[in-house]
C-alpha distance (Angstrom), angle and dihedral (degrees) to the residues before:
residue distance angle dihedral
X1 . . .
X2 3.75 . .
X3 3.80 115.4 .
X4 3.80 113.3 -114.0
X5 3.70 112.6 -115.9
X6 3.77 116.9 -121.2
X7 3.73 111.5 -113.6
X8 3.84 108.8 -124.7
X9 3.86 120.3 -136.2
X10 3.75 132.3 -105.5
X11 3.82 110.9 -132.7
X12 3.75 111.7 -152.0
X13 3.81 131.1 -147.0
X14 3.77 95.1 -5.0
X15 3.87 117.4 173.5
X16 3.78 114.0 -137.9
X17 3.74 109.9 -131.3
X18 3.80 114.7 -179.7
X19 3.78 147.0 -6.7
X20 3.74 118.8 -94.4
X21 3.82 139.2 -167.6
X22 3.84 121.4 -53.9
X23 3.85 92.9 22.9
X24 3.80 97.7 -68.0
X25 3.69 124.2 129.2
X26 3.79 123.6 -127.1
X27 3.86 137.6 -139.0
X28 3.77 132.4 175.8
X29 3.74 123.9 -135.6
X30 3.77 109.6 -174.5
X31 3.87 103.3 -52.8
X32 3.75 94.0 -20.6
X33 3.81 123.2 103.3
X34 3.79 109.5 -150.8
X35 3.90 120.3 -163.6
X36 3.86 114.0 -152.9
X37 3.77 130.0 -179.5
X38 3.92 125.3 -143.8
X39 3.74 96.2 24.7
X40 3.91 132.5 98.7
X41 3.77 136.5 -148.1
X42 3.72 110.5 -75.3
X43 3.88 95.8 33.4
X44 3.77 113.0 128.9
X45 3.86 107.4 -149.6
X46 3.80 149.9 159.9
X47 3.68 109.0 -116.2
X48 3.85 126.2 -154.0
X49 3.66 106.9 -156.5
X50 3.74 111.8 -135.6
X51 3.83 101.7 178.4
X52 3.76 128.8 19.4
X53 3.76 132.3 -164.1
X54 3.87 130.2 170.0
X55 3.85 97.7 -83.3
X56 3.72 106.1 11.4
X57 3.79 140.4 33.2
X58 3.75 136.8 -165.9
X59 3.85 117.5 -131.6
X60 3.77 142.8 164.0
X61 3.85 128.8 -134.0
X62 3.86 109.6 -106.5
X63 3.81 96.1 169.2
X64 3.76 136.2 26.1
X65 3.77 117.9 -148.6
X66 3.75 98.8 170.0
X67 3.81 131.4 6.0
X68 3.68 120.1 -133.2
X69 3.82 115.3 -107.7
X70 3.76 89.4 -130.0
X71 3.86 93.0 52.2
X72 3.80 117.4 121.8
X73 3.67 128.3 -152.8
X74 3.85 112.9 -109.9
X75 3.74 112.2 -117.6
X76 3.91 99.5 -159.0
X77 3.76 121.8 80.9
X78 3.75 88.9 -144.5
X79 3.78 95.5 55.7
X80 3.83 116.5 134.2
X81 3.83 93.2 18.4
X82 3.84 103.6 54.6
X83 3.84 92.7 59.9
X84 3.85 92.6 -136.9
X85 3.83 128.1 99.2
X86 3.73 94.0 26.6
X87 3.84 93.0 167.5
X88 3.82 95.9 62.5
X89 3.86 86.5 109.8
X90 3.89 90.1 63.4
X91 3.77 120.5 73.3
X92 3.71 110.9 -114.1
X93 3.81 92.2 -111.2
X94 3.80 88.8 56.6
X95 3.86 89.7 47.7
X96 3.80 89.6 55.6
X97 3.84 92.4 48.6
X98 3.83 93.3 53.9
X99 3.75 91.0 44.7
X100 3.64 90.8 53.9
X101 3.67 90.1 48.9
X102 3.74 91.4 49.4
X103 3.75 89.6 58.0
X104 3.70 93.6 45.9
X105 3.77 94.3 49.0
X106 3.81 95.5 47.9
X107 3.76 94.5 48.9
X108 3.68 96.3 45.1
X109 4.03 99.2 37.8
X110 3.76 97.0 38.0
X111 3.71 103.2 26.4
X112 3.79 96.4 39.3
X113 3.87 90.4 -170.9
X114 3.86 132.0 126.6
X115 3.72 111.5 -82.1
X116 3.84 136.1 -170.8
X117 3.78 119.2 -129.1
X118 3.89 106.7 -64.5
X119 3.81 110.0 -116.4
X120 3.91 116.1 -120.9
X121 3.78 111.9 -90.4
X122 3.84 116.9 -94.4
X123 3.77 103.6 -125.9
X124 3.81 124.9 -150.4
X125 3.83 116.0 -101.7
X126 3.90 87.4 -147.8
X127 3.78 114.4 56.8
X128 3.79 94.0 169.8
X129 3.74 130.0 40.4
X130 3.77 90.7 13.6
X131 3.84 100.8 134.4
X132 3.88 121.7 95.6
X133 3.86 92.9 -163.1
X134 3.73 135.7 46.2
X135 3.83 131.0 171.3
X136 3.81 122.6 -158.1
X137 3.78 130.6 -169.8
X138 3.69 129.5 -143.7
X139 3.83 121.2 -142.5
X140 3.77 139.9 170.1
X141 3.88 87.7 -139.4
X142 3.63 113.3 74.2
X143 3.74 115.0 -160.6
X144 3.70 113.6 -120.7
X145 3.74 118.3 -149.0
X146 3.91 122.0 -125.8
X147 3.80 88.9 -108.2
X148 3.90 92.0 49.3
X149 3.84 90.3 51.1
X150 3.73 90.4 47.2
X151 3.90 92.5 51.2
X152 3.82 89.4 42.6
X153 3.86 91.8 -123.9
X154 3.68 113.6 -171.5
X155 3.95 119.5 -162.6
X156 3.68 122.0 -153.4
X157 3.78 86.0 -140.2
X158 3.85 119.6 46.1
X159 3.80 91.1 177.3
X160 3.89 112.1 102.7
X161 3.76 142.2 -177.5
X162 3.75 118.8 -160.3
X163 3.89 137.8 76.5
X164 3.70 132.0 -21.0
X165 3.78 114.8 -104.8
X166 3.80 110.6 -119.0
X167 3.74 109.8 -99.2
X168 3.91 94.2 8.0
X169 3.76 108.3 87.8
X170 3.71 93.6 179.2
X171 3.75 98.1 48.5
X172 3.83 124.2 81.2
X173 3.85 126.0 -164.8
X174 3.79 108.6 -135.4
X175 3.73 106.2 -122.1
X176 3.79 120.1 -149.6
X177 3.77 98.7 173.1
X178 3.70 129.1 5.7
X179 3.89 117.2 -167.7
X180 3.84 95.6 -156.9
X181 3.74 100.6 82.0
X182 3.88 136.3 39.2
X183 3.83 107.6 -72.4
X184 3.88 90.4 -108.9
X185 3.72 85.4 77.1
X186 3.89 91.1 62.6
X187 3.76 91.3 44.7
X188 3.83 93.1 52.9
X189 3.73 95.9 42.0
X190 3.91 93.0 48.4
X191 3.84 91.8 45.9
X192 3.87 91.2 52.6
X193 3.71 88.8 49.3
X194 3.66 98.1 49.9
X195 3.84 93.0 43.7
X196 3.80 87.9 52.3
X197 3.81 91.6 48.0
X198 3.82 91.4 51.5
X199 3.71 96.5 45.4
X200 3.83 96.7 41.5
X201 3.70 102.6 -114.3
X202 3.72 116.1 176.5
X203 3.86 117.2 -121.3
X204 3.86 117.3 -144.5
X205 3.69 120.7 -93.7
X206 3.76 102.3 -134.3
X207 3.88 93.6 -153.6
X208 3.81 102.5 47.0
X209 3.77 98.0 20.5
X210 3.72 97.1 -127.1
X211 3.83 120.9 142.2
X212 3.86 137.4 58.6
X213 3.79 114.1 -108.4
X214 3.79 111.7 68.3
X215 3.83 115.2 155.5
X216 3.82 143.9 -2.7
X217 3.76 124.7 -154.6
X218 3.93 120.9 -169.9
X219 3.71 121.3 -172.1
X220 3.85 125.9 -175.4
X221 3.76 132.2 -178.7
X222 3.68 139.9 -160.8
X223 3.78 88.9 -111.2
X224 3.82 90.9 67.3
X225 3.78 95.1 -107.6
X226 3.72 118.6 136.8
X227 3.91 130.9 -160.3
X228 3.75 126.5 -165.5
X229 3.77 122.0 -174.2
X230 3.85 121.2 -170.5
X231 3.74 116.4 -164.2
X232 3.87 119.5 -164.7
X233 3.75 141.7 164.6
X234 3.78 107.3 -114.9
X235 3.74 123.7 178.6
X236 3.79 106.7 152.3
X237 3.80 132.2 49.1
X238 3.82 92.5 -121.0
X239 3.82 89.5 56.2
X240 3.80 91.6 52.7
X241 3.93 89.8 52.2
X242 3.82 90.9 49.5
X243 3.85 89.6 47.7
X244 3.76 92.6 50.6
X245 3.83 89.2 52.9
X246 3.87 86.4 60.8
X247 3.79 89.9 49.7
X248 3.71 91.8 51.2
X249 3.72 91.5 48.9
X250 3.96 87.7 53.2
X251 3.74 90.7 48.9
X252 3.84 94.6 48.8
X253 3.79 92.6 45.6
X254 3.77 101.0 45.6
X255 3.81 111.0 41.0
X256 3.82 90.0 171.0
X257 3.86 88.9 73.2
X258 3.83 106.4 107.0
X259 3.81 96.2 176.9
X260 3.76 119.4 33.0
X261 3.83 111.7 177.2
X262 3.71 139.6 170.1
X263 3.77 139.4 -159.2
X264 3.89 131.1 -158.8
X265 3.82 106.1 -144.1
X266 3.84 112.4 178.2
X267 3.82 92.4 162.4
X268 3.83 127.6 105.4
X269 3.72 93.0 -113.8
X270 3.80 133.4 61.2
X271 3.68 100.4 -129.4
X272 3.90 113.6 118.4
X273 3.83 101.5 -176.6
X274 3.87 90.7 105.9
X275 3.95 93.5 43.3
X276 3.63 133.2 89.4
X277 3.82 120.6 -106.6
X278 3.86 114.3 -142.5
X279 3.81 124.9 -157.6
X280 3.73 115.1 -131.2
X281 3.75 97.5 168.2
X282 3.85 135.4 2.7
X283 3.77 120.7 -7.4
X284 3.78 134.5 -37.5
X285 3.91 96.7 -107.9
X286 3.69 148.2 39.1
X287 3.82 128.8 -150.5
X288 3.81 135.2 -126.4
X289 3.79 120.7 -158.8
X290 3.86 128.8 -148.2
X291 3.86 122.5 170.3
X292 3.77 89.9 -21.2
X293 3.86 92.5 -48.8
X294 3.78 116.3 127.2
X295 3.81 119.7 -147.1
X296 3.78 119.2 -162.3
X297 3.86 113.3 -139.9
X298 3.83 120.7 -166.5
X299 3.80 127.2 -176.6
X300 3.81 91.3 -86.4
X301 3.68 98.4 36.4
X302 3.82 122.7 120.2
X303 3.73 118.4 -132.0
X304 3.83 131.6 158.9
X305 3.85 104.5 -89.3
X306 3.80 94.3 -139.0
X307 3.84 102.3 60.2
X308 3.65 100.0 -176.7
X309 3.90 95.3 46.6
X310 3.71 90.8 43.6
X311 3.81 87.5 64.8
X312 3.70 89.9 54.6
X313 3.79 91.0 47.2
X314 3.86 92.0 52.1
X315 3.66 92.5 47.3
X316 3.83 90.0 56.7
X317 3.89 89.5 48.8
X318 3.83 91.2 49.8
X319 3.92 90.8 45.2
X320 3.80 89.5 49.2
X321 3.91 92.2 50.7
X322 3.90 90.3 59.4
X323 3.71 91.2 -150.3
X324 3.95 118.9 -167.1
X325 3.83 98.0 179.7
X326 3.70 96.0 -98.9
X327 3.86 102.9 80.7
X328 3.77 132.7 103.2
X329 3.72 107.5 -133.9
X330 3.78 126.8 -161.7
X331 3.88 112.2 -155.2
X332 3.86 105.9 -159.5
X333 3.86 118.2 -158.9
X334 3.81 86.7 10.1
X335 3.84 94.1 174.0
X336 3.83 105.8 -168.8
X337 3.85 89.9 -10.6
X338 3.76 96.6 -100.7
X339 3.82 96.0 143.5
X340 3.84 92.0 35.3
X341 3.80 91.7 55.5
X342 3.82 92.3 39.7
X343 3.88 93.1 58.1
X344 3.87 96.2 33.3
X345 3.97 94.7 96.2
X346 3.75 88.9 57.8
X347 3.79 98.4 47.5
X348 3.77 135.7 60.9
X349 3.82 93.0 -127.7
X350 3.72 138.7 -8.7
X351 3.72 127.0 -153.2
X352 3.86 118.8 -163.8
X353 3.77 126.5 -164.2
X354 3.85 125.4 -168.9
X355 3.73 138.8 165.7
X356 3.92 96.2 -138.3
X357 3.84 111.4 74.3
X358 3.84 92.0 -158.5
X359 3.86 89.2 54.4
X360 3.83 86.9 54.2
X361 3.79 92.8 50.8
X362 3.81 88.1 50.8
X363 3.90 89.5 50.1
X364 3.80 90.7 54.1
X365 3.85 91.2 49.2
X366 3.83 89.5 49.3
X367 3.83 88.0 53.6
X368 3.82 92.6 48.8
X369 3.72 96.5 48.5
X370 3.71 93.2 50.6
X371 3.86 91.8 45.7
X372 3.86 91.4 -118.6
X373 3.75 110.4 154.4
X374 3.80 104.1 169.9
X375 3.87 96.3 76.0
X376 3.84 128.6 99.6
X377 3.78 121.3 -172.3
X378 3.87 130.6 -164.6
X379 3.75 132.5 -173.3
X380 3.69 122.9 -144.1
X381 3.74 148.5 87.4
X382 3.74 107.1 -49.9
X383 3.82 96.2 -135.9
X384 3.75 89.1 49.8
X385 3.81 100.4 41.2
X386 3.70 100.7 40.0
X387 3.74 102.3 69.4
X388 3.81 137.1 137.7
X389 3.83 88.8 -97.2
X390 3.78 91.2 53.3
X391 3.86 89.2 53.5
X392 3.75 92.0 46.1
X393 3.84 90.9 52.4
X394 3.90 94.8 45.4
X395 3.74 102.9 29.5
X396 3.70 133.2 -103.7
X397 3.80 114.6 -67.0
X398 3.75 120.2 -117.2
X399 3.82 89.7 -161.9
X400 3.72 132.2 21.6
X401 3.81 120.9 -157.8
X402 3.75 111.8 -169.5
X403 3.83 125.5 -176.3
X404 3.95 103.9 172.8
X405 3.88 129.1 178.2
X406 3.75 121.2 -92.4
X407 3.76 92.3 -80.2
X408 3.74 90.6 65.3
X409 3.92 126.9 -138.9
X410 3.77 123.8 -29.4
X411 3.73 112.2 -111.9
X412 3.90 90.5 -118.8
X413 3.85 87.9 58.5
X414 3.79 90.3 50.2
X415 3.87 90.0 51.5
X416 3.85 90.2 52.1
X417 3.68 92.4 50.6
X418 3.85 93.1 49.3
X419 3.81 88.5 48.5
X420 3.85 91.4 48.8
X421 3.89 91.9 51.9
X422 3.80 99.1 -157.1
X423 3.82 111.3 -168.7
X424 3.79 92.4 -123.2
X425 3.75 137.7 20.7
X426 3.83 127.6 -164.7
X427 3.73 111.2 -159.5
X428 3.90 113.5 -165.1
X429 3.75 112.7 -173.1
X430 3.79 138.2 177.0
X431 3.75 88.9 -166.0
X432 3.83 115.8 52.2
X433 3.81 91.9 -172.9
X434 3.86 94.3 64.0
X435 3.68 89.7 34.8
X436 3.96 87.9 57.0
X437 3.77 90.2 52.7
X438 3.80 94.1 50.9
X439 3.84 92.0 46.4
X440 3.77 86.7 56.9
X441 3.76 90.7 55.6
X442 3.82 90.0 47.6
X443 3.77 91.6 48.8
X444 3.86 90.5 88.2
X445 3.75 89.8 77.3
X446 3.76 106.4 7.9
X447 3.70 141.0 65.9
X448 3.77 124.9 -152.4
X449 3.79 106.0 -120.1
X450 3.85 102.3 172.0
X451 3.69 137.8 13.7
X452 3.89 123.6 -169.4
X453 3.81 121.0 177.2
X454 3.85 115.4 -154.7
X455 3.79 125.9 -164.3
X456 3.81 109.4 -136.9
X457 3.82 97.2 162.4
X458 3.85 119.7 44.1
X459 3.87 117.8 -158.4
X460 3.83 89.8 26.8
X461 3.76 132.0 89.3
X462 3.78 91.9 -124.9
X463 3.82 117.6 115.8
X464 3.81 135.9 176.9
X465 3.73 122.6 -143.3
X466 3.77 131.6 -166.1
X467 3.85 120.9 -159.4
X468 3.72 129.7 -173.7
X469 3.77 117.8 -151.2
X470 3.75 127.7 -172.1
X471 3.78 130.7 -155.3
X472 3.84 110.4 -102.4
X473 3.79 113.3 -118.0
X474 3.83 110.8 -111.2
X475 3.71 117.7 -114.6
X476 3.86 111.0 -126.1
X477 3.73 110.4 -118.4
């Protein structure tokens, strides 16, 4: 006999009081903490509980009694369904306030170390169309919103190109206009979609992997260059012929494209790191520029997705490094060597370490094209490569700049840093929670001397944070 599902409660006229982790807001009902998306502090709502544990619950707002005075009107027609840009309902000044609070809370509650006054967050000058890269997915299963289902809406085309719905890997929300990237991105995506509809292209079935069109990547740059990459499943010659007709249409329609590329992906996953990239028109790269430096970006290259704000982030990192021209710098998790090359002119030598071999090759190229000859780059797992032997071979670092992934640094890496005793550490993080954990480990020898939050992603809860640490002076015995 099937177990009867417990009916979850409706909580009426609840006041939202704060912003919590992962961009959700929070309310308290008696001793129960309730996490709610798409609401802001000051909203008074009825909440339908969706999931309940002992001391917290997850709910959604089903009725608004009063709107908060700080609530903003979302500007995107896909808001609340797409899953991105969840903070559109908060004015940007409020977003910055809560991001500053997020950094402060994480460093104080998790790190539990002495801190200087945290500098005011650096906001992004652009809050719309600020990304230089977007990736879209094709699917033969268009996601229907709750309202569309309620109204029994039937579309002539159930194929869609857009973004995955959170928690539904095989469903894609058809995007008409995204506000994250230059509007040329919308025009290109919609033109490809309409051509595919008109000429009966098959869109991939994300469950059984049948269909031709899979993914679309669009990269823009501050230099005005434009890269478009179309990814398709092609198993027969006639399919390739048809696919190239689509590529020719894109080339003819958008003369501003400087790099039109394509990838044949017949695998069951969407990764292209192990696949060949073919040129249909133009060259295989675009460039970004920063203080006269040029950074080559290919189809598989990593580059910070908010170009203008990346410049501000790197300037903070360089300022915190306090370079005089005589220092040996280790740049950990260097990626394509952007920070390494950015600080190289102010250092004696910069040594970059990164897990991805292709990224290291990009870093070397970026040094060459900028005539930088005081960098060395190595590919390998950080905890395996950064050893005492490596330091003995290359020399003790005076400064370490580290920009690890969201998980933070491995404890082995922290131990090697502590043993090396650089005079200064600049810790760039996209996750202040794991950064706080690592700062606590470094606290045995280092004191935090400056903290600068930087907002790279307006309308999201994500925040970057840069911390300067200095080696404590040893007390004479």
